[in-house]
C-alpha positions in Angstrom: 103.2 107.2 93.5 99.9 105.0 93.6 99.7 102.7 96.8 96.7 100.0 96.9 96.9 98.4 100.6 94.2 96.9 102.9 94.5 97.0 106.8 92.6 95.7 109.6 92.4 96.6 113.2 91.3 94.8 116.2 90.3 96.6 119.4 88.8 95.7 122.3 84.8 96.9 122.7 84.3 97.1 126.1 82.0 100.1 126.4 79.4 101.4 123.8 80.4 104.5 124.2 84.9 104.1 123.7 85.7 103.8 119.6 89.2 104.3 120.3 91.5 102.3 117.8 94.7 100.4 119.2 97.4 100.5 116.7 98.7 97.2 118.7 96.6 95.3 116.4 97.5 96.7 112.9 98.2 94.6 110.2 98.1 95.8 106.3 99.1 93.9 103.4 100.4 96.7 99.8 98.4 95.0 97.3 100.4 97.1 94.8 102.7 99.9 94.9 103.6 101.9 91.7 104.4 105.0 89.4 101.3 106.1 87.9 97.6 107.7 88.6 95.0 106.1 89.9 92.4 104.8 87.2 89.1 102.8 87.2 90.6 99.8 85.2 93.5 99.6 88.3 90.3 100.1 91.1 88.5 97.4 88.9 91.6 95.3 89.2 92.2 95.6 92.9 88.9 96.2 94.5 87.6 92.4 94.1 90.7 91.6 96.3 90.0 94.2 99.5 87.6 91.2 101.5 89.9 88.3 100.7 92.9 90.2 101.5 91.5 91.5 104.6 90.2 87.7 105.7 93.9 86.4 105.1 95.0 89.3 107.4 92.5 88.9 109.9 93.1 85.0 110.0 96.7 85.8 110.8 95.7 87.6 113.7 93.5 85.0 115.0 90.5 87.1 114.0 87.4 86.6 112.5 85.4 89.8 110.3 81.9 89.5 110.0 81.3 91.6 107.0 77.5 91.1 107.2 77.0 92.1 110.5 77.5 95.9 111.5 80.0 97.0 115.0 76.7 98.5 116.3 73.0 98.7 115.9 72.0 100.6 113.6 71.0 104.7 114.9 68.4 106.9 113.7 68.8 110.6 115.8 
């Protein structure tokens, strides 16, 4: 079985060192589940749906995904 699934998880970010994930605010949507193998053709079919589906899930949970903003400042340590 092959499954294409999109999931979003929201968590309160109150401490810059805390990267825990709360599974209370976890939402997912299965785009496809079928017998077979993963192929480039299937990837090309479902990949464009990832952002749209993630935005839809976030919106239904009262959230927003800022695709063009990083979660934290970039670090080069």
